[in-house]
C-alpha positions in Angstrom: -32.8 -12.1 2.9 -34.7 -14.8 5.0 -36.6 -14.5 8.2 -33.6 -15.5 10.3 -31.5 -12.7 8.6 -34.3 -10.2 9.2 -34.5 -11.2 12.9 -30.7 -10.8 13.3 -30.8 -7.4 11.6 -33.7 -6.3 13.9 -32.0 -7.4 17.1 -28.7 -5.8 16.0 -30.5 -2.6 15.3 -32.2 -2.7 18.7 -28.9 -3.4 20.4 -27.2 -0.4 18.7 -30.1 1.9 19.7 -29.7 0.8 23.3 -26.0 1.3 23.2 -26.5 4.8 21.6 -28.7 5.8 24.5 -26.3 4.6 27.2 -23.3 6.3 25.5 -25.0 9.6 24.5 -24.5 11.5 27.8 -20.9 10.3 28.2 -19.9 11.1 24.6 -21.6 14.5 24.8 -19.5 15.4 27.8 -16.3 14.3 26.1 -17.3 16.0 22.9 -18.1 19.2 24.7 -14.5 19.5 25.7 -13.4 19.5 22.1 -16.3 21.8 21.0 -15.1 24.4 23.4 -12.0 24.8 21.2 -14.2 26.4 18.5 -15.4 28.3 16.6 -14.6 25.8 13.8 -14.0 27.0 10.2 -14.3 23.5 8.8 -16.8 20.7 9.6 -16.5 17.1 8.4 -19.9 15.6 8.1 -20.1 11.9 9.0 -23.6 10.7 9.8 -22.8 7.0 9.6 -22.6 4.1 12.1 -19.2 2.6 13.1 -19.3 0.0 10.3 -18.5 2.8 7.8 -15.8 4.5 9.8 -13.3 3.1 7.3 -14.5 6.0 5.1 -13.4 8.6 7.6 -10.3 6.9 9.0 -8.3 7.4 5.8 -8.8 11.1 6.1 -7.5 11.5 9.7 -4.0 12.5 8.7 -4.9 15.0 5.9 -7.6 16.5 8.2 -5.1 16.9 11.1 -2.8 18.7 8.7 -5.7 21.0 7.6 -6.5 21.7 11.3 -3.1 23.3 11.6 -4.4 26.1 9.2 -8.1 26.1 9.8 -9.9 24.7 12.9 -11.6 21.4 12.0 -14.4 19.5 13.8 -16.1 16.2 12.9 -19.9 16.2 13.1 -21.5 12.8 13.8 -25.0 11.5 14.5 -24.0 8.3 16.2 -22.6 8.2 19.8 -21.0 4.9 18.9 -19.1 6.5 16.0 -18.2 9.5 18.1 -16.7 7.4 20.9 -14.4 5.6 18.4 -13.4 8.7 16.5 -12.5 10.4 19.8 -10.2 7.4 20.6 -8.5 7.4 17.2 -7.8 11.0 16.3 -7.0 14.3 17.9 -9.7 16.0 15.9 -12.6 17.5 18.0 -15.9 15.6 17.6 -19.3 17.1 17.9 -22.4 15.0 18.5 -25.4 16.4 16.5 -28.0 13.6 16.3 -30.8 16.0 15.2 -31.1 18.4 12.3 -31.9 21.2 14.8 -28.7 20.7 16.7 -26.8 20.5 13.4 -28.2 23.8 12.1 -27.6 25.5 15.5 -24.0 24.4 15.6 -23.2 25.5 12.0 -24.7 28.9 12.7 -23.0 29.4 16.0 -19.6 28.5 14.5 -20.1 30.5 11.2 -18.6 27.4 9.5 -16.9 28.3 6.2 -16.6 24.8 4.7 -18.2 21.4 5.1 -16.4 18.3 3.9 -18.1 15.0 3.0 -16.4 11.6 2.8 -19.3 9.6 1.4 -22.6 9.8 -0.6 -25.0 9.3 2.4 -28.4 10.8 1.7 -28.2 12.5 5.1 -25.6 14.8 3.6 -28.5 16.8 2.2 -29.6 17.9 5.7 -26.3 20.0 5.6 -26.3 20.8 1.9 -29.5 22.9 2.5 -27.3 25.5 4.2 -26.1 28.1 1.7 -23.5 29.7 4.0 -20.5 27.2 3.9 -18.8 25.9 0.8 -19.7 22.2 0.4 -16.7 20.0 -0.6 -17.1 16.3 -1.6 -13.9 14.5 -0.8 -15.2 10.9 -1.1 -13.4 8.0 0.6 -11.9 6.3 -2.3 -11.5 6.6 -6.1 -12.4 3.6 -8.2 -13.8 2.5 -11.6 -17.0 1.2 -10.0 -20.2 2.3 -11.7 -21.4 4.3 -8.6 -18.5 6.7 -9.1 -20.5 8.2 -12.0 -23.2 9.7 -9.8 -25.5 12.7 -10.4 -25.1 13.5 -6.7 -21.8 15.2 -7.4 -23.7 18.2 -8.8 -25.0 19.0 -5.3 -21.6 20.1 -4.1 -19.7 23.3 -4.7 -16.4 21.4 -5.2 -15.7 17.7 -6.0 -12.2 16.6 -5.2 -11.0 13.8 -7.6 -7.8 11.9 -8.0 -6.7 12.9 -11.5 -7.5 13.4 -15.2 -9.1 9.9 -15.5 -11.8 10.9 -13.0 -12.4 14.2 -14.7 -13.1 12.3 -18.0 -15.3 9.8 -16.2 -17.5 12.4 -14.7 -17.7 14.7 -17.7 -18.6 11.8 -20.0 -21.0 10.1 -17.5 -22.8 12.9 -15.7 -25.0 15.2 -17.9 -24.5 18.9 -17.1 -21.7 18.5 -14.6 -19.6 21.7 -14.4 -15.9 21.2 -15.1 -15.0 24.1 -12.8 -16.4 22.2 -9.8 -14.1 19.2 -10.4 -10.7 19.6 -8.8 -7.9 17.0 -9.1 -5.9 16.5 -5.9 -4.5 13.0 -6.1 -5.0 10.7 -3.2 -4.0 12.6 0.0 -5.4 9.7 2.1 -2.5 7.5 1.2 0.1 10.2 1.0 1.1 9.6 4.6 3.3 7.2 6.5 1.6 4.3 8.2 2.8 2.0 11.0 2.3 -1.7 10.7 3.6 -5.1 11.8 7.1 -6.0 10.8 7.1 -9.0 8.5 9.9 -11.5 8.2 12.5 -10.8 5.5 13.1 -14.3 4.3 12.6 -14.1 0.5 8.9 -14.9 0.4 6.9 -12.8 -2.1 4.4 -10.8 0.0 0.9 -10.8 -1.6 -1.7 -8.4 -0.5 -5.2 -9.9 -1.2 -7.6 -7.0 -0.5 -11.1 -7.7 -1.9 -13.9 -5.2 -1.7 -17.3 -5.9 -0.2 -20.2 -7.6 -2.0 -22.2 -4.4 -2.5 -25.9 -3.9 -2.0 -27.0 -4.4 -5.6 -25.8 -6.4 -8.7 -24.3 -3.4 -10.4 -22.1 -2.9 -7.3 -21.2 -6.6 -6.8 -17.4 -6.5 -7.3 -16.3 -8.7 -4.5 -14.1 -11.8 -5.2 -14.3 -13.2 -1.7 -16.8 -16.0 -2.5 -16.0 -16.4 -6.2 -12.2 -16.3 -6.2 -10.9 -16.0 -2.6 -10.7 -19.5 -1.2 -9.0 -21.1 -4.3 -6.7 -18.1 -4.7 -5.5 -18.1 -1.1 -5.2 -21.8 -0.9 -2.9 -21.8 -4.0 -0.7 -19.1 -2.5 -0.4 -20.9 0.8 0.4 -24.2 -0.9 3.2 -22.6 -2.9 5.5 -22.2 0.1 6.9 -19.1 -1.7 4.3 -16.6 -0.8 3.2 -14.7 2.4 -0.4 -13.6 2.2 -1.9 -10.5 3.8 -5.6 -11.0 3.7 -7.3 -7.6 4.0 -11.1 -7.9 3.4 -13.2 -4.7 3.2 -14.6 -3.7 6.6 -18.2 -4.3 5.2 -17.5 -7.8 3.9 -20.4 -10.0 4.8 -22.8 -7.2 5.7 -25.1 -7.9 2.8 -24.3 -11.6 2.1 -24.0 -14.5 4.5 -22.2 -16.5 1.8 -19.5 -13.8 1.6 -19.2 -13.7 5.4 -18.8 -17.5 5.5 -16.2 -17.5 2.7 -14.2 -14.8 4.5 -14.2 -16.8 7.7 -13.0 -19.9 5.8 -10.1 -17.8 4.3 -9.1 -16.7 7.7 -9.2 -20.2 9.0 -7.1 -21.4 6.1 -4.4 -18.9 6.9 -4.4 -19.7 10.6 -4.1 -23.4 9.8 -1.2 -22.7 7.4 0.6 -20.8 10.2 0.1 -23.6 12.6 1.6 -26.1 10.1 4.5 -23.8 9.3 5.5 -21.3 12.0 7.7 -19.4 9.4 4.8 -18.8 7.0 3.8 -15.6 8.6 0.5 -15.2 6.8 -1.7 -12.5 8.2 -5.5 -12.1 8.4 -5.6 -8.3 8.7 -9.0 -7.4 10.2 -7.9 -4.3 12.0 -9.1 -0.7 11.3 -5.9 0.7 9.8 -5.1 0.7 6.1 -2.0 2.0 4.5 1.0 0.1 5.8 0.0 -2.8 3.6 0.9 -0.8 0.5 4.5 -0.6 1.5 4.8 -4.1 3.0 3.5 -6.1 0.0 5.4 -6.9 -3.3 2.2 -7.4 -5.4 -1.5 -7.0 -4.9 -4.6 -9.0 -5.9 -7.7 -7.0 -5.5 -11.1 -6.2 -7.1 -12.3 -3.3 -9.1 -12.3 -0.9 -6.1 -10.6 2.0 -4.4 -7.8 -0.4 -3.3 -6.8 -0.9 -6.9 -6.3 2.9 -7.2 -4.3 3.1 -4.0 -2.1 0.2 -5.0 -1.6 1.6 -8.5 -0.1 4.7 -7.0 2.8 2.6 -5.6 3.8 1.6 -9.2 4.1 -2.1 -8.1 2.4 -5.0 -10.0 -1.3 -5.4 -9.7 -3.7 -8.3 -10.6 -7.4 -7.5 -10.7 -10.2 -10.0 -10.4 -13.0 -9.9 -12.9 -16.4 -9.7 -11.1 -18.8 -12.6 -11.7 -21.9 -10.4 -11.7 -22.7 -9.4 -15.3 -24.2 -6.1 -14.1 -20.9 -5.1 -12.5 -19.4 -2.7 -15.1 -15.7 -3.1 -15.9 -14.3 0.0 -17.5 -11.9 -0.8 -20.4 -10.5 2.7 -20.2 -9.8 2.5 -16.5 -7.2 0.5 -14.5 -8.9 -2.8 -15.6 -8.0 -2.0 -19.1 -4.3 -1.7 -18.3 -3.7 -4.7 -16.0 -4.4 -8.4 -16.2 -7.9 -9.7 -15.1 -8.2 -12.9 -13.1 -11.3 -15.0 -13.9 -13.0 -16.9 -11.2 -12.2 -20.2 -12.9 -8.5 -19.2 -12.9 -8.3 -18.4 -9.2 -6.5 -21.6 -8.4 -3.8 -20.7 -11.0 -3.0 -17.4 -9.3 0.6 -18.4 -8.6 1.4 -18.7 -12.4 -0.3 -15.4 -13.0 1.7 -13.6 -10.4 5.0 -15.2 -11.5 4.3 -13.9 -15.0 3.3 -10.5 -13.7 6.4 -10.1 -11.6 8.7 -11.3 -14.3 7.2 -8.9 -16.9 7.2 -5.8 -14.6 4.8 -2.9 -14.9 6.2 -1.0 -17.9 5.6 2.5 -19.4 1.9 1.9 -20.0 1.4 1.3 -16.3 3.4 4.4 -15.4 1.3 6.5 -17.8 -1.9 5.0 -16.2 -0.6 6.2 -12.7 0.1 9.7 -14.0 -3.3 9.8 -15.7 -5.1 8.7 -12.5 -3.1 10.6 -9.9 -0.9 13.3 -11.4 2.1 13.9 -9.2 2.6 11.0 -6.8 5.8 12.3 -5.2 5.6 12.2 -1.4 3.6 15.1 0.0 2.3 16.3 -3.3 -1.3 15.2 -2.9 -1.5 16.4 0.6 -0.3 19.9 -0.4 -2.8 20.0 -3.3 -5.6 19.1 -0.9 -4.6 21.7 1.7 -4.3 24.4 -1.0 -7.7 23.7 -2.6 -9.6 23.7 0.7 -7.7 26.8 1.9 -8.6 28.6 -1.3 -12.2 27.6 -1.0 -12.4 28.8 2.6 -10.8 32.2 1.9 -13.0 32.7 -1.2 -16.1 32.1 1.0 -14.8 34.3 3.7 -14.4 37.1 1.2 -17.8 36.5 -0.3 -19.4 36.8 3.2 -17.5 40.0 3.9 -18.6 41.5 0.7 -22.3 40.5 1.3 -22.3 41.9 4.8 -20.5 45.2 4.0 -22.7 48.3 4.2 -24.0 49.4 0.8 -23.6 53.0 -0.3 
């Protein structure tokens, strides 16, 4: 990162801090209204800035269902994040920017369970508390190397998608306790999502949903700069495809080259729509994800959580091979069961997709879906999630009662 990038990052941080101060009193007043609905049995810990809200958004619907059984509140450190969450969900939001406020709130509410949607190191300010049961929900299942993390041993329960994740953690994390790993499928995508209505004109709808560039070579799975422009240009030129370009919300955060490539892809789609009003290509930069899974016929994505979400649909999938030699590609994962698109082949993506659609997914793909998700019938994952969290809450309630009972 050069001096110019350092300066931009500095001024962005200063701007965010000033915005936080201005918003803090207003957000506290709005949050207090929701906090008055307590006590809350469940807290969702989200200490991140708004750029990472994609990690929490996908949990809104399952958490709203959970709140029908057990009162749920979202704990945040950032007033900017709190404002957005208050606008996007009915879940109460509590602003706890300091550790003291966090500890006071947990004690006052006698919270029974804390849920975590990411691996932020600030989670450990809450994990110190022995009273609630700590449940790692994560925000996406994938075959990325960071999914094999020693951090999972810090939680009482770790919710995973299916048997494939169990094997990954048992084989990759020394000393992980199998009893703490609980398969629930992917409740985040087990809900209906509203989206734009696309023309029904016979075009093949292609979801191109690359991940972000990562913050280190071992996590550099993005195809935006390596594959993206040639891939999208070929699809646009075919006249037979409609592209939904859905970049990761963090695309370009760590790499200016990725940011520029993403902007060029958006410009390419806009130019194609101007040239042909019926093309209907879409640069989808909004916050909501989920409707795209039903709208598209085929998906091109990277080794990422999106590949898991798409695989659950049972529709054809084409993965890009990362150009970073440090970015691990698991031959036992999804990448071992679907075609991989090399960067040098990105311009030939139409031929690859034609072959993929003609061949179909087959039994091996169906077995992969079962292995990674278990039962994918509508509602099954949500019910598993609700049942697991409910059982954990009731077990902790019973443990507290036993501990506080008078001894003979």
